[in-house]
N, C-alpha and C positions, 0 to 999 in steps of 0.2 A: 218448508222442507228443502228449499233450494232447487237445484236442477236434478237432484237424485230422486228417483221414485221410491216408493215404499218397499218394493221388492229388493232393490239394491241396498237399502238400509239394513234389511235383515239378511241379505246375502242369499236369497232364494230365487228360484225361477217363478214366473207368473203361473205356471201350471202346478206349483207345489200344493200338497195337501195341507190340511189344518195341522196334522201331526208334525209334518216337516217344518212348518212355520213355527210351531211351539218349540220344537227342539232347537231350531236356529236361534230363536229369541233367548232361550235359556243359556245356550252356549255364548251368545254375545253378552249377556248379563254377567256371566262368570268372567269374561274378559275385562269388562268395564269395572265391575265391583264398585258401585257408587257408595257403598258403606265404607270402603277403604280409601278410594281415591276421591278426595274432596277438593275439586277445582271446577272452575267455570266450564272448561271444555268438556270434561267428563259429564258434568250435569247436563250440558246441551246435547251431547251425544246420547245420553241415556233418555232424555226427553224425546228425541227423535225416534229412538228405538222403541220406546213405550208406545208412542203415537202410531207408529207403523204396525206394531203387534196388535194394538187395540182395534185398528181398522181392518187388518187382514184376517184376524181370527173370527170376526163376526161375518157370517155369510151375506147378510144384507148390505153391510157397509162395504164389504169387499166387492160385491157386484156393482154397487154404485161407483166405487173408485175405479174399477175396470172400465165401466162405461165412460166415465169422465176422461180417463187416460186415452181410450180409443178415440173419443171425440177430439181431444186435444191433438193427438197424433195426426188425424185427418186434417184438422184446421191448419197445422203447420205445413203439411204436405201441399195443400192447396195454396197457401200463402207464398210458398216458394215456387211451385211449378206453374200456377196459373199465369203470372206475369210473363214467364218465359215462353209459354205456349202462345199467349196473345202477341208478344213481340215477334214471334216467328210468323204469325199471321198478319203482321203489319200494324198492329195496334199497341196500345200501352197497357191494356188490361181488358177485362170483360166488356166494359162500356166502350173503351177505345177501339176494340176490335170490331164491335158493332158499328161504331161511328165510321171507321174506315171503310167497312163493307158498304154502309149506306151511302157514303159520299161517292164511292166507286160506282154504285148502281145509278146514282143521279147523273154522274158524268156520262155514263153509257146511254142513258135515256136522252140526255141533252144533245149528244152527237148523232143520234139516229132520227 
């Protein structure tokens, strides 16, 4: 699917109902008309559209997709923000921050 999520492919919000998803799918199919436009780009777009619709219209698949999307969003948030926070604390990451803290504690013990 690339970087676009399934809701973007259909042009709906994540809070959309099944009826809204179905009507958005039908509207997009009318735009693409795979029976009239026969080229590789249209076929690829229709394939992405169909896959998005098949996933989002099924409540179980949609819930699984939403869980995966939420987990991915948190992963990327932590991947970006954790090194920044650790660097602000004087480390290079979660392990680096602990290492810096531990070596500072050892130096304090050695001087007292």
